[in-house]
VOPAGU-2260 file (C-alpha; in pm, 1 decimal, decimal comma):
REM VOPAGU-2260
SITE   aa  ch    i         X         Y         Z
SITE  MET   A    0   -4060,2    2558,8    1046,4
SITE  ILE   A    1   -4176,0    2371,6     738,7
SITE  THR   A    2   -4061,3    2005,9     736,4
SITE  ALA   A    3   -4019,6    1760,6     452,8
SITE  ASN   A    4   -4282,6    1531,6     602,1
SITE  GLN   A    5   -4529,6    1823,2     612,5
SITE  ILE   A    6   -4480,2    1875,5     239,4
SITE  LEU   A    7   -4528,8    1501,9     179,8
SITE  VAL   A    8   -4856,1    1496,1     373,9
SITE  ALA   A    9   -4984,1    1798,4     180,9
SITE  ALA   A   10   -4881,3    1640,2    -148,8
SITE  ARG   A   11   -5068,3    1318,0     -74,8
SITE  ALA   A   12   -5375,6    1509,3      35,2
SITE  LEU   A   13   -5374,6    1708,1    -289,8
SITE  SER   A   14   -5317,0    1398,7    -504,6
SITE  SER   A   15   -5613,0    1224,5    -344,4
SITE  ARG   A   16   -5839,3    1461,7    -539,6
SITE  GLU   A   17   -5800,4    1350,2    -900,5
SITE  GLY   A   18   -5423,5    1374,5    -889,9
SITE  SER   A   19   -5097,4    1189,8    -842,3
SITE  VAL   A   20   -4759,1    1203,9    -669,3
SITE  THR   A   21   -4441,6    1106,4    -851,8
SITE  GLU   A   22   -4079,9    1176,7    -775,6
SITE  SER   A   23   -3742,0    1179,5    -940,9
SITE  ALA   A   24   -3404,4    1217,1    -777,8
SITE  SER   A   25   -3429,4    1597,2    -804,8
SITE  THR   A   26   -3799,9    1689,2    -807,3
SITE  LEU   A   27   -4129,9    1598,8    -639,5
SITE  PHE   A   28   -4424,6    1622,2    -882,7
SITE  VAL   A   29   -4771,6    1671,8    -730,0
SITE  ALA   A   30   -5102,1    1714,4    -913,6
SITE  GLY   A   31   -5459,0    1749,5    -788,4
SITE  ARG   A   32   -5755,0    1981,9    -723,5
SITE  LEU   A   33   -5745,5    2238,9    -448,8
SITE  ASP   A   34   -5989,2    2264,1    -162,3
SITE  SER   A   35   -5998,8    2523,4     112,9
SITE  ALA   A   36   -5774,5    2319,8     344,8
SITE  SER   A   37   -5511,6    2251,0      79,0
SITE  ILE   A   38   -5509,2    2618,3     -27,0
SITE  ALA   A   39   -5419,3    2725,6     324,7
SITE  GLU   A   40   -5167,3    2444,4     363,0
SITE  TRP   A   41   -4981,3    2509,9      38,1
SITE  LYS   A   42   -4986,1    2882,9     102,3
SITE  THR   A   43   -4808,2    2821,1     433,0
SITE  ILE   A   44   -4557,3    2586,0     264,8
SITE  ALA   A   45   -4484,2    2831,2     -18,9
SITE  THR   A   46   -4426,2    3111,0     230,0
SITE  GLY   A   47   -4188,1    2919,2     457,8
SITE  ILE   A   48   -4003,6    2677,7     228,6
SITE  GLY   A   49   -3730,7    2928,6     147,6
SITE  ASP   A   50   -3601,8    2923,6     506,7
SITE  THR   A   51   -3572,6    2545,1     533,5
SITE  GLY   A   52   -3314,2    2457,8     269,0
SITE  ILE   A   53   -3551,7    2191,7     132,6
SITE  GLY   A   54   -3568,3    2344,4    -213,3
SITE  GLU   A   55   -3781,7    2564,5    -436,7
SITE  LEU   A   56   -4153,3    2541,4    -507,8
SITE  SER   A   57   -4338,0    2627,1    -828,3
SITE  ALA   A   58   -4696,3    2571,0    -948,4
SITE  LEU   A   59   -4879,4    2565,5   -1284,8
SITE  ASP   A   60   -5251,0    2560,7   -1355,3
SITE  GLU   A   61   -5434,6    2361,2   -1619,4
SITE  VAL   A   62   -5327,1    2596,7   -1900,6
SITE  ASP   A   63   -4960,5    2592,6   -1787,6
SITE  GLU   A   64   -4969,3    2940,1   -1638,5
SITE  ALA   A   65   -4761,6    3003,9   -1328,7
SITE  VAL   A   66   -4948,7    3034,4   -1000,4
SITE  ASP   A   67   -4804,5    3218,0    -699,4
SITE  LEU   A   68   -4903,2    3003,1    -404,4
SITE  THR   A   69   -4799,6    3268,5    -151,7
SITE  THR   A   70   -5083,2    3495,5    -271,0
SITE  ILE   A   71   -5339,9    3239,0    -385,2
SITE  SER   A   72   -5695,1    3327,1    -281,0
SITE  GLU   A   73   -5977,9    3120,9    -138,1
SITE  ASN   A   74   -6159,7    3156,0    -470,1
SITE  SER   A   75   -5921,2    2898,0    -619,4
SITE  VAL   A   76   -6114,4    2606,4    -472,9
SITE  GLY   A   77   -6151,6    2335,7    -740,0
SITE  LEU   A   78   -5854,2    2465,1    -940,8
SITE  ARG   A   79   -5634,0    2184,9   -1072,1
SITE  LEU   A   80   -5267,1    2250,8   -1002,8
SITE  ARG   A   81   -4935,8    2086,5   -1081,1
SITE  ILE   A   82   -4683,9    2163,0    -810,2
SITE  ASN   A   83   -4311,8    2094,6    -845,1
SITE  VAL   A   84   -4077,4    2087,4    -545,8
SITE  GLU   A   85   -3716,4    2100,8    -670,0
SITE  LYS   A   86   -3502,4    1956,1    -390,6
SITE  THR   A   87   -3166,0    2089,4    -286,0
SITE  GLN   A   88   -2939,4    1789,6    -338,5
SITE  THR   A   89   -2587,8    1708,5    -221,1
SITE  GLU   A   90   -2359,1    1438,0    -355,6
SITE  SER   A   91   -2320,6    1258,0     -25,2
SITE  THR   A   92   -2673,8    1310,1     111,8
SITE  PRO   A   93   -2956,6    1275,6    -142,1
SITE  ARG   A   94   -3307,1    1376,3     -22,8
SITE  LEU   A   95   -3628,6    1203,0    -119,0
SITE  PHE   A   96   -3989,9    1239,4     -16,9
SITE  THR   A   97   -4139,8     900,7    -101,3
SITE  ALA   A   98   -4051,3     533,8    -112,5
SITE  LEU   A   99   -4116,5     548,5    -487,0
SITE  GLY   A  100   -3855,8     822,0    -515,2
SITE  LEU   A  101   -3612,8     608,3    -318,0
SITE  ALA   A  102   -3660,5     316,7    -557,2
SITE  SER   A  103   -3602,3     547,6    -853,3
SITE  PHE   A  104   -3286,9     687,4    -697,3
SITE  LEU   A  105   -3143,7     346,2    -607,3
SITE  SER   A  106   -3175,9     235,1    -969,4
SITE  GLN   A  107   -2927,1     503,5   -1076,4
SITE  SER   A  108   -2580,8     356,2   -1032,7
SITE  ALA   A  109   -2373,5     673,9   -1041,5
SITE  PRO   A  110   -2538,9     878,2    -763,9
SITE  VAL   A  111   -2611,5     583,4    -536,8
SITE  SER   A  112   -2244,0     480,5    -533,4
SITE  THR   A  113   -2142,3     812,2    -370,1
SITE  ALA   A  114   -2432,4     840,4    -124,5
SITE  GLN   A  115   -2344,9     812,8     243,4
SITE  ARG   A  116   -2680,9     915,4     388,6
SITE  ILE   A  117   -3016,3     891,0     212,6
SITE  LYS   A  118   -3286,6    1104,2     371,8
SITE  VAL   A  119   -3652,9    1006,4     316,1
SITE  ALA   A  120   -3943,9    1218,2     436,2
SITE  GLU   A  121   -4167,7     921,6     513,3
SITE  VAL   A  122   -4177,4     790,3     868,7
SITE  PHE   A  123   -3992,5     457,6     908,1
SITE  ASP   A  124   -3727,1     281,5    1114,1
SITE  ALA   A  125   -3383,2     383,4     992,4
SITE  PHE   A  126   -3147,9     112,1     869,5
SITE  ARG   A  127   -2795,7      90,7     736,6
SITE  THR   A  128   -2619,2     -76,3     445,9
SITE  GLU   A  129   -2248,7    -143,2     391,7
SITE  SER   A  130   -2194,8     197,8     230,9
SITE  CYS   A  131   -2471,2     430,6     351,1
SITE  SER   A  132   -2750,9     483,5     600,7
SITE  ILE   A  133   -3117,6     543,0     511,5
SITE  GLU   A  134   -3274,1     780,4     763,2
SITE  HIS   A  135   -3582,2     992,3     825,1
SITE  TRP   A  136   -3555,3    1342,3     675,6
SITE  THR   A  137   -3605,1    1586,8     960,1
SITE  ASP   A  138   -3322,1    1828,0    1042,5
SITE  PRO   A  139   -3119,7    2047,7     804,3
SITE  ILE   A  140   -2856,2    1838,4     629,4
SITE  ASP   A  141   -2487,9    1916,3     601,1
SITE  GLU   A  142   -2258,8    1787,5     327,4
SITE  LEU   A  143   -2018,6    1500,0     393,9
SITE  LYS   A  144   -1686,4    1425,0     232,7
SITE  VAL   A  145   -1743,5    1170,9     -42,6
SITE  PRO   A  146   -1484,7     888,8     -36,2
SITE  SER   A  147   -1345,0     744,4    -354,2
SITE  SER   A  148   -1555,2     454,5    -479,9
SITE  ALA   A  149   -1401,2     110,1    -432,5
SITE  GLN   A  150   -1331,5     -64,9    -761,9
SITE  SER   A  151   -1270,1    -407,7    -610,6
SITE  ASN   A  152   -1645,5    -470,4    -564,2
SITE  ASN   A  153   -1762,0    -336,0    -901,7
SITE  PRO   A  154   -1977,4    -605,8   -1067,4
SITE  ARG   A  155   -1954,8    -427,2   -1402,2
SITE  ARG   A  156   -1591,8    -532,2   -1423,5
SITE  ILE   A  157   -1692,3    -899,3   -1393,1
SITE  VAL   A  158   -2046,1    -941,6   -1533,9
SITE  ARG   A  159   -2094,5    -889,2   -1905,6
SITE  ASP   A  160   -2390,3    -650,3   -1952,6
SITE  LEU   A  161   -2524,0    -660,6   -2308,8
SITE  ILE   A  162   -2828,5    -448,9   -2220,8
SITE  GLY   A  163   -2640,1    -159,0   -2068,6
SITE  GLY   A  164   -2694,5     -19,2   -1721,7
SITE  ARG   A  165   -2857,9    -329,7   -1579,6
SITE  VAL   A  166   -2563,3    -441,4   -1370,1
SITE  PRO   A  167   -2480,0    -210,3   -1076,9
SITE  ASN   A  168   -2134,8     -60,5   -1035,2
SITE  THR   A  169   -2136,8    -146,4    -664,9
SITE  VAL   A  170   -2335,2    -379,9    -438,1
SITE  LEU   A  171   -2248,4    -213,4    -108,0
SITE  PRO   A  172   -2565,7       5,1     -90,7
SITE  PHE   A  173   -2771,3    -315,3    -125,8
SITE  LEU   A  174   -2605,4    -522,6     147,6
SITE  LEU   A  175   -2791,9    -477,3     472,9
SITE  SER   A  176   -2569,7    -408,9     772,4
SITE  GLY   A  177   -2718,7    -489,0    1110,8
SITE  GLN   A  178   -3065,2    -608,9    1201,0
SITE  VAL   A  179   -3362,0    -606,8     967,5
SITE  PRO   A  180   -3579,0    -300,4    1045,6
SITE  ALA   A  181   -3950,6    -302,8    1105,6
SITE  PRO   A  182   -4163,5    -338,1     790,8
SITE  SER   A  183   -4223,9      -9,0     607,4
SITE  ASP   A  184   -4281,5     121,8     258,0
SITE  VAL   A  185   -3926,0     260,4     251,7
SITE  TYR   A  186   -3763,6     -68,7     349,0
SITE  ALA   A  187   -3984,1    -261,3     104,5
SITE  ALA   A  188   -3881,7     -27,4    -178,7
SITE  TRP   A  189   -3515,0     -62,3     -89,2
SITE  GLN   A  190   -3540,6    -441,6     -62,7
SITE  LYS   A  191   -3706,2    -471,6    -404,4
SITE  VAL   A  192   -3429,2    -274,6    -576,8
SITE  ALA   A  193   -3158,6    -450,7    -373,1
SITE  SER   A  194   -3289,2    -794,1    -474,1
SITE  GLU   A  195   -3278,3    -702,6    -843,0
SITE  GLN   A  196   -2932,2    -548,5    -825,8
SITE  LEU   A  197   -2780,1    -834,5    -626,6
SITE  LEU   A  198   -2929,3   -1105,7    -849,8
SITE  LEU   A  199   -2781,5    -943,2   -1160,4
SITE  SER   A  200   -2438,6    -910,9    -997,7
SITE  LEU   A  201   -2412,6   -1288,8    -944,4
SITE  VAL   A  202   -2435,1   -1402,6   -1308,2
SITE  SER   A  203   -2187,7   -1427,0   -1593,8
SITE  GLU   A  204   -2383,4   -1238,4   -1859,8
SITE  VAL   A  205   -2706,7   -1038,0   -1900,3
SITE  TRP   A  206   -2890,2    -979,4   -2228,6
SITE  ALA   A  207   -3241,6    -926,8   -2362,3
SITE  ASP   A  208   -3428,2   -1132,0   -2624,0
SITE  SER   A  209   -3773,0   -1015,1   -2741,1
SITE  ASP   A  210   -3796,2    -780,5   -2441,7
SITE  ILE   A  211   -3734,0   -1073,2   -2206,5
SITE  GLU   A  212   -3428,5   -1047,2   -1985,8
SITE  HIS   A  213   -3195,7   -1347,6   -1983,9
SITE  ILE   A  214   -2883,3   -1439,3   -1789,3
SITE  SER   A  215   -2612,6   -1699,6   -1837,7
SITE  LEU   A  216   -2397,6   -1895,6   -1594,3
SITE  ASN   A  217   -2057,0   -2018,0   -1709,0
SITE  GLY   A  218   -1963,0   -2358,5   -1572,3
SITE  PRO   A  219   -1920,9   -2720,1   -1683,3
SITE  ARG   A  220   -2220,8   -2646,4   -1901,9
SITE  THR   A  221   -2323,1   -2288,6   -1980,1
SITE  ARG   A  222   -2674,1   -2227,8   -1850,7
SITE  ARG   A  223   -2898,1   -1973,3   -2024,6
SITE  LEU   A  224   -3191,6   -1884,0   -1803,1
SITE  ILE   A  225   -3478,2   -1636,5   -1787,8
SITE  SER   A  226   -3378,5   -1370,0   -1539,2
SITE  GLU   A  227   -3695,6   -1269,6   -1348,1
SITE  SER   A  228   -3473,8   -1043,3   -1138,2
SITE  THR   A  229   -3760,1    -798,6   -1081,8
SITE  ALA   A  230   -3985,4   -1059,5    -919,8
SITE  PRO   A  231   -4034,8    -989,3    -546,3
SITE  LEU   A  232   -3836,9   -1213,6    -312,8
SITE  ASP   A  233   -3950,3   -1335,4      25,2
SITE  ALA   A  234   -3732,2   -1304,5     335,6
SITE  THR   A  235   -3564,8   -1643,0     280,6
SITE  ALA   A  236   -3474,0   -1572,4     -80,9
SITE  PHE   A  237   -3351,2   -1221,8       1,0
SITE  ALA   A  238   -3132,2   -1358,0     281,6
SITE  ALA   A  239   -2985,2   -1613,6      36,7
SITE  VAL   A  240   -2902,5   -1356,0    -231,3
SITE  THR   A  241   -2757,2   -1120,7      30,3
SITE  GLU   A  242   -2533,0   -1393,8     171,4
SITE  ALA   A  243   -2406,7   -1492,2    -172,3
SITE  ALA   A  244   -2339,4   -1132,2    -280,3
SITE  ARG   A  245   -2167,1   -1052,4      47,8
SITE  TRP   A  246   -1937,5   -1355,3      13,3
SITE  VAL   A  247   -1848,7   -1270,4    -346,2
SITE  TYR   A  248   -1805,2    -893,1    -323,6
SITE  ALA   A  249   -1752,6    -798,9      41,7
SITE  SER   A  250   -1527,1   -1073,4     181,0
SITE  GLY   A  251   -1186,8    -932,4      95,0
SITE  ARG   A  252    -962,5    -988,8    -202,6
SITE  ASP   A  253    -999,7   -1229,6    -498,5
SITE  VAL   A  254   -1348,2   -1103,2    -587,2
SITE  GLU   A  255   -1324,5   -1231,0    -942,8
SITE  VAL   A  256   -1212,0   -1575,7    -827,0
SITE  ARG   A  257   -1506,3   -1605,4    -588,2
SITE  HIS   A  258   -1748,3   -1489,1    -859,6
SITE  ILE   A  259   -1615,1   -1747,2   -1105,3
SITE  LEU   A  260   -1640,2   -2025,1    -848,1
SITE  PHE   A  261   -1998,1   -1931,4    -751,8
SITE  THR   A  262   -2128,6   -1913,6   -1109,4
SITE  TYR   A  263   -1943,9   -2235,7   -1193,3
SITE  GLU   A  264   -2107,6   -2424,3    -907,9
SITE  ALA   A  265   -2448,4   -2267,2    -980,2
SITE  ALA   A  266   -2428,5   -2378,5   -1343,4
SITE  ARG   A  267   -2326,5   -2731,3   -1250,7
SITE  GLU   A  268   -2672,1   -2858,8   -1153,1
SITE  TRP   A  269   -2911,6   -2569,9   -1229,3
SITE  PRO   A  270   -3210,8   -2696,9   -1431,0
SITE  GLU   A  271   -3280,5   -2490,0   -1741,3
SITE  GLU   A  272   -3655,2   -2480,0   -1682,9
SITE  ILE   A  273   -3620,1   -2280,6   -1358,6
SITE  SER   A  274   -3562,1   -1906,2   -1383,9
SITE  TRP   A  275   -3278,8   -1736,1   -1200,4
SITE  GLY   A  276   -3497,8   -1532,6    -966,5
SITE  SER   A  277   -3748,5   -1802,3    -875,2
SITE  GLY   A  278   -3491,7   -2080,3    -817,0
SITE  PHE   A  279   -3230,3   -1883,0    -631,0
SITE  ALA   A  280   -3361,6   -1952,4    -279,7
SITE  THR   A  281   -3342,4   -2331,5    -325,0
SITE  ARG   A  282   -3047,3   -2374,8    -564,6
SITE  ALA   A  283   -2803,0   -2097,9    -472,9
SITE  PRO   A  284   -2722,8   -2201,7    -112,1
SITE  ARG   A  285   -2583,9   -2537,3    -230,6
SITE  ALA   A  286   -2382,9   -2363,1    -500,7
SITE  LEU   A  287   -2249,9   -2116,7    -241,8
SITE  ASP   A  288   -2135,8   -2396,5      -9,1
SITE  ALA   A  289   -1957,1   -2573,2    -294,6
SITE  ALA   A  290   -1796,2   -2244,8    -405,1
SITE  ARG   A  291   -1667,8   -2182,2     -52,5
SITE  THR   A  292   -1512,9   -2527,7     -43,4
SITE  SER   A  293   -1346,9   -2471,4    -380,8
SITE  PHE   A  294   -1222,3   -2132,1    -270,5
SITE  HIS   A  295   -1063,0   -2281,2      41,6
SITE  ALA   A  296    -881,5   -2531,9    -180,0
SITE  HIS   A  297    -769,7   -2245,0    -400,4
SITE  ILE   A  298    -642,4   -2056,6     -96,0
SITE  ARG   A  299    -449,0   -2362,0      23,8
SITE  GLU   A  300    -288,1   -2403,4    -317,9
SITE  THR   A  301    -205,0   -2034,2    -324,0
SITE  SER   A  302     -65,1   -2064,6      27,1
SITE  LYS   A  303     170,7   -2339,0     -92,4
SITE  ASP   A  304     297,9   -2111,8    -366,3
SITE  THR   A  305     332,3   -1828,5    -117,5
SITE  LEU   A  306     527,0   -2044,3     127,4
SITE  LYS   A  307     754,5   -2160,3    -153,6
SITE  SER   A  308     813,2   -1798,8    -253,4
SITE  LEU   A  309     891,0   -1706,6     105,4
SITE  ALA   A  310    1135,6   -1997,4     128,4
SITE  ASP   A  311    1305,5   -1875,1    -187,5
SITE  LEU   A  312    1316,5   -1526,7     -38,2
SITE  ARG   A  313    1480,7   -1656,1     279,5
SITE  LYS   A  314    1733,1   -1850,0      70,1
SITE  ALA   A  315    1815,7   -1545,6    -139,6
SITE  LEU   A  316    1844,1   -1336,3     176,5
SITE  SER   A  317    2082,2   -1588,5     334,2
SITE  GLU   A  318    2298,7   -1582,4      22,1
SITE  GLU   A  319    2306,5   -1202,2      26,0
SITE  VAL   A  320    2405,1   -1192,0     392,9
SITE  ALA   A  321    2665,6   -1465,7     338,4
SITE  THR   A  322    2815,6   -1259,1      54,4
SITE  VAL   A  323    2852,8    -957,1     281,6
SITE  VAL   A  324    3005,8   -1173,6     557,9
SITE  THR   A  325    3250,4   -1324,9     306,5
SITE  GLN   A  326    3355,2    -979,1     191,3
SITE  THR   A  327    3416,0    -877,1     551,7
SITE  ARG   A  328    3630,3   -1185,0     617,5
SITE  GLU   A  329    3827,8   -1135,7     297,6
SITE  LEU   A  330    3893,7    -774,3     390,9
SITE  LEU   A  331    4035,6    -883,0     728,6
SITE  SER   A  332    4238,8   -1163,2     568,9
SITE  ILE   A  333    4394,5    -927,1     314,0
SITE  MET   A  334    4468,9    -677,8     590,4
SITE  TRP   A  335    4668,7    -934,0     792,1
SITE  ARG   A  336    4857,1   -1046,4     479,9
SITE  ASP   A  337    4952,4    -689,3     395,0
SITE  PHE   A  338    5049,3    -611,7     753,6
SITE  PHE   A  339    5278,2    -916,5     758,4
SITE  LEU   A  340    5456,6    -778,9     452,2
SITE  ALA   A  341    5491,1    -435,5     613,0
SITE  ALA   A  342    5615,3    -585,8     937,6
SITE  THR   A  343    5877,3    -787,6     747,0
SITE  ALA   A  344    6013,7    -470,8     583,6
SITE  LEU   A  345    6020,4    -278,8     911,1
SITE  LEU   A  346    6183,8    -558,1    1108,8
SITE  GLY   A  347    6448,1    -605,6     835,3
SITE  ARG   A  348    6562,9    -244,5     861,5
SITE  ILE   A  349    6559,0    -253,8    1240,4
SITE  ALA   A  350    6778,0    -568,5    1229,0
SITE  LEU   A  351    7028,3    -392,8    1000,3
SITE  LEU   A  352    7040,8     -95,7    1232,0
SITE  ALA   A  353    7095,9    -317,5    1534,8
SITE  ALA   A  354    7385,2    -492,6    1355,4
SITE  ASP   A  355    7544,7    -153,5    1277,5
SITE  LYS   A  356    7524,0    -214,9     904,1
SITE  HIS   A  357    7561,9      83,7     675,5
SITE  ALA   A  358    7306,7     -82,1     442,1
SITE  ALA   A  359    7029,9      13,6     691,4
SITE  ASP   A  360    7031,1     367,1     545,8
SITE  GLY   A  361    7098,6     255,4     193,6
SITE  THR   A  362    6881,8     326,5    -108,2
SITE  ALA   A  363    6780,3     -35,3    -150,1
SITE  VAL   A  364    6619,3     -51,2     195,0
SITE  GLN   A  365    6434,5     278,2     139,9
SITE  VAL   A  366    6302,9     160,1    -196,7
SITE  LEU   A  367    6192,5    -165,8     -33,7
SITE  MET   A  368    5990,7      16,4     233,0
SITE  LEU   A  369    5839,6     263,7     -13,4
SITE  GLY   A  370    5744,5     -30,6    -234,0
SITE  ALA   A  371    5579,2    -202,9      61,3
SITE  ALA   A  372    5377,4     115,3     133,7
SITE  ALA   A  373    5273,2     143,7    -231,1
SITE  PHE   A  374    5167,8    -222,0    -233,5
SITE  LEU   A  375    4949,4    -169,1      76,3
SITE  ILE   A  376    4779,6     131,6     -81,8
SITE  PHE   A  377    4715,1     -53,9    -407,6
SITE  SER   A  378    4590,5    -366,4    -228,2
SITE  LEU   A  379    4350,6    -169,6      -6,3
SITE  TYR   A  380    4214,1      28,2    -302,5
SITE  LEU   A  381    4147,9    -282,6    -513,3
SITE  THR   A  382    3980,6    -464,1    -224,5
SITE  LEU   A  383    3748,5    -176,5    -129,4
SITE  GLN   A  384    3667,3     -92,5    -490,3
SITE  SER   A  385    3580,4    -450,7    -584,6
SITE  ASN   A  386    3363,9    -492,8    -273,2
SITE  SER   A  387    3183,5    -167,6    -350,2
SITE  LYS   A  388    3111,4    -277,9    -708,2
SITE  PHE   A  389    2984,7    -620,2    -600,0
SITE  MET   A  390    2754,2    -466,3    -336,9
SITE  ALA   A  391    2615,4    -217,1    -591,6
SITE  ILE   A  392    2540,6    -500,0    -836,0
SITE  ALA   A  393    2371,3    -700,5    -559,1
SITE  GLU   A  394    2160,4    -397,8    -460,5
SITE  ALA   A  395    2043,9    -343,8    -819,8
SITE  ALA   A  396    1953,7    -711,6    -855,2
SITE  ARG   A  397    1771,6    -700,1    -521,7
SITE  LEU   A  398    1556,8    -406,1    -632,2
SITE  ASP   A  399    1468,0    -598,8    -946,6
SITE  TRP   A  400    1365,8    -929,7    -790,5
SITE  ARG   A  401    1182,7    -774,0    -497,3
SITE  SER   A  402     933,3    -605,9    -732,8
SITE  LYS   A  403     899,2    -886,7    -985,8
SITE  LEU   A  404     912,1   -1195,2    -765,4
SITE  TYR   A  405     780,4   -1072,2    -431,2
SITE  GLY   A  406     544,6    -792,9    -528,3
SITE  PHE   A  407     260,9    -979,2    -355,0
SITE  LEU   A  408     417,6    -911,5     -16,4
SITE  PRO   A  409     326,3    -591,2     168,2
SITE  ALA   A  410     601,1    -331,8     175,2
SITE  GLU   A  411     632,3    -355,2     554,7
SITE  ASP   A  412     672,2    -735,1     548,2
SITE  LEU   A  413     932,0    -716,3     272,6
SITE  ARG   A  414    1121,2    -452,9     466,6
SITE  THR   A  415    1120,8    -669,1     779,5
SITE  LEU   A  416    1215,3    -991,2     600,1
SITE  ALA   A  417    1479,4    -859,4     358,7
SITE  ASP   A  418    1582,9    -499,3     405,9
SITE  VAL   A  419    1652,4    -497,9     780,1
SITE  PRO   A  420    1884,9    -807,3     790,1
SITE  LEU   A  421    2076,3    -687,7     485,1
SITE  LYS   A  422    2114,9    -338,4     626,1
SITE  GLN   A  423    2248,5    -485,4     950,4
SITE  ALA   A  424    2502,7    -700,0     761,5
SITE  GLU   A  425    2613,1    -403,7     550,4
SITE  SER   A  426    2641,1    -187,4     862,2
SITE  ALA   A  427    2873,6    -444,7    1020,8
SITE  TYR   A  428    3084,4    -448,7     702,7
SITE  ARG   A  429    3112,4     -68,2     703,1
SITE  SER   A  430    3221,5     -69,4    1068,4
SITE  VAL   A  431    3494,5    -324,3     994,8
SITE  LYS   A  432    3597,6    -124,0     686,7
SITE  LYS   A  433    3650,3     189,1     896,8
SITE  LEU   A  434    3872,1      -0,1    1142,9
SITE  VAL   A  435    4070,8    -161,6     861,4
SITE  VAL   A  436    4127,5     171,1     684,8
SITE  THR   A  437    4243,3     326,6    1012,1
SITE  ALA   A  438    4489,7      39,3    1070,4
SITE  TYR   A  439    4621,5      73,3     713,9
SITE  VAL   A  440    4678,4     446,3     766,8
SITE  VAL   A  441    4881,5     378,4    1082,9
SITE  VAL   A  442    5095,9     113,5     910,8
SITE  LEU   A  443    5148,7     331,1     602,9
SITE  VAL   A  444    5260,0     627,6     815,3
SITE  THR   A  445    5507,2     397,1     995,1
SITE  LEU   A  446    5646,3     264,0     665,2
SITE  LEU   A  447    5686,2     608,1     514,3
SITE  ALA   A  448    5852,1     746,3     826,3
SITE  GLY   A  449    6084,5     446,0     844,5
SITE  SER   A  450    6188,0     483,2     480,7
SITE  LEU   A  451    6263,8     856,0     502,0
SITE  ALA   A  452    6422,3     894,5     853,4
SITE  PRO   A  453    6799,8     801,7     885,3
SITE  PHE   A  454    6764,2     664,2    1239,5
SITE  ALA   A  455    7088,6     852,4    1336,5
SITE  SER   A  456    7015,9     822,7    1702,6
SITE  LEU   A  457    7041,2     444,8    1685,3
SITE  SER   A  458    7406,6     470,8    1562,8
SITE  LEU   A  459    7518,3     560,6    1916,3
SITE  VAL   A  460    7469,1     207,0    2032,5
SITE  ASN   A  461    7817,0      99,3    1900,0
SITE  PRO   A  462    8051,9     412,9    1870,2
SITE  PRO   A  463    8321,6     403,8    1595,5
SITE  VAL   A  464    8684,0     301,5    1700,2
SITE  ALA   A  465    8842,8     616,6    1557,7
SITE  ASN   A  466    8698,9     827,8    1833,0
SITE  SER   A  467    8905,6     638,6    2111,0
SITE  ALA   A  468    9212,1     859,6    2055,7
SITE  SER   A  469    9064,8    1128,7    2273,1
SITE  SER   A  470    9022,5     906,8    2581,4
SITE  PRO   A  471    9255,1     958,8    2884,6
SITE  THR   A  472    9378,4     600,1    2889,4
SITE  SER   A  473    9566,9     645,8    2562,4
SITE  THR   A  474    9815,1     904,1    2694,0
SITE  PRO   A  475   10087,0     661,6    2843,0
SITE  LEU   A  476   10088,6     461,4    2527,5
SITE  MET   A  477   10160,5     767,6    2321,5
SITE  ALA   A  478   10456,1     876,7    2556,3
SITE  LYS   A  479   10660,8     559,5    2535,3
SITE  PRO   A  480   10815,2     611,5    2192,7
SITE  ALA   A  481   10950,0     953,7    2302,4
SITE  SER   A  482   11159,2     805,0    2592,5
SITE  GLN   A  483   11343,2     551,2    2386,6
SITE  PRO   A  484   11622,0     776,6    2246,5
SITE  ALA   A  485   11730,2     892,4    2600,8
SITE  SER   A  486   11776,6     538,6    2726,0
SITE  ALA   A  487   11997,4     446,6    2428,9
SITE  ALA   A  488   12234,2     742,3    2492,6
SITE  ALA   A  489   12281,6     646,4    2858,5
SITE  ALA   A  490   12375,7     294,7    2762,9
SITE  ARG   A  491   12643,2     414,8    2522,1
SITE  GLU   A  492   12804,2     637,3    2789,6
SITE  ALA   A  493   12827,0     351,4    3039,8
SITE  SER   A  494   13001,9     125,7    2800,3
SITE  SER   A  495   13278,0     372,5    2696,9
SITE  PRO   A  496   13631,6     349,9    2867,1
């Protein structure tokens, strides 16, 4: 099977005969004169390239006429050809033949920001950056899912680019991850582009004057320096620019704060006669150390504000919980007050019944008990309704201050610190409310039953006196008046002569 490296070797062999090899992100351009070996080689490539997925091949002669390399004859020796290999590209895995093509691709901000694997036909030791790997192009390549580009490390949002397109939209493809690979043309090409891109991402402004690129550093005194970002950097300088860019753009949040602190410290003592590229290795490390120290002070100050905000949150939470506890206690207190009133009404009627008073079933007592029941209903309704309104107002206020005052807290932390304790307090209130409502229902049923029932069965405790006429003991007393006339007649007969 035809390989990408085989095409590269054939292209270099052809270009060695009065030709050249250039490459863009999409096409490999080869020019040169054919010999017998190159005719056979390109004929084989043209015949088999369609089965590899590498791309499509076309050729033109010196008068721009198309040449079919699959049928080219041996009589074409000495013919000058221009061969184009249009590569099959994917968004996540760009394919390149040469180190020059890699450098050209890396200079294009849009495609390089979505690349996850960059395949190069040249032989080299693979290496990896923070966002992609650069590997040897051998096997067929499958497409990968392209993640959304991170905006937090976009230098174009921080550095003012008056030239246009000079500042990269991400530094992650230019931050080496892992060990430095063995020297190669591919790594050297990547390092050259990475040095330029990283240097331009660590300034405040970029502009051109008379075709000379300049940069500025904002600090105690604004420094305007010659850029020289394209000058090659040695290993020490490249390590320094990588460390600075990694600290600014790949160390977490507050990217803009770190960038401001670094440029501020760099501008503090940077001499104007030294260009940005040539003086970076000696001047930037001191500026980076000072920026780190300033950033730690900034973090401590921010931490104080955060702790104060958390203390305010705990205070507000305690007040909210105390409000719910107070409402629960007030509900219980009102319940006992109302029950005392109901008990007074019930005990008053029971006392009247025990004393055999006809007023126990009178209208006044019934109205009193119905009034007590109505009072309990009205009292319970007002208490529950007012508590419900107050809790709704507190909930609305809580939703407002949690987003405006404590939006910096993660949702999970805010839920743990505020929502859970409040929900527990409200759950306890609802449990007490259910018990209180149940107790009110029982007392109300008792009051209503007591006001409507005549309690006739309790009247048997002391029977009325009128019913004693039917008892057996009353019979002798009733017979005595009947015997009195007979005794008077006998007395009159005894006294007559």
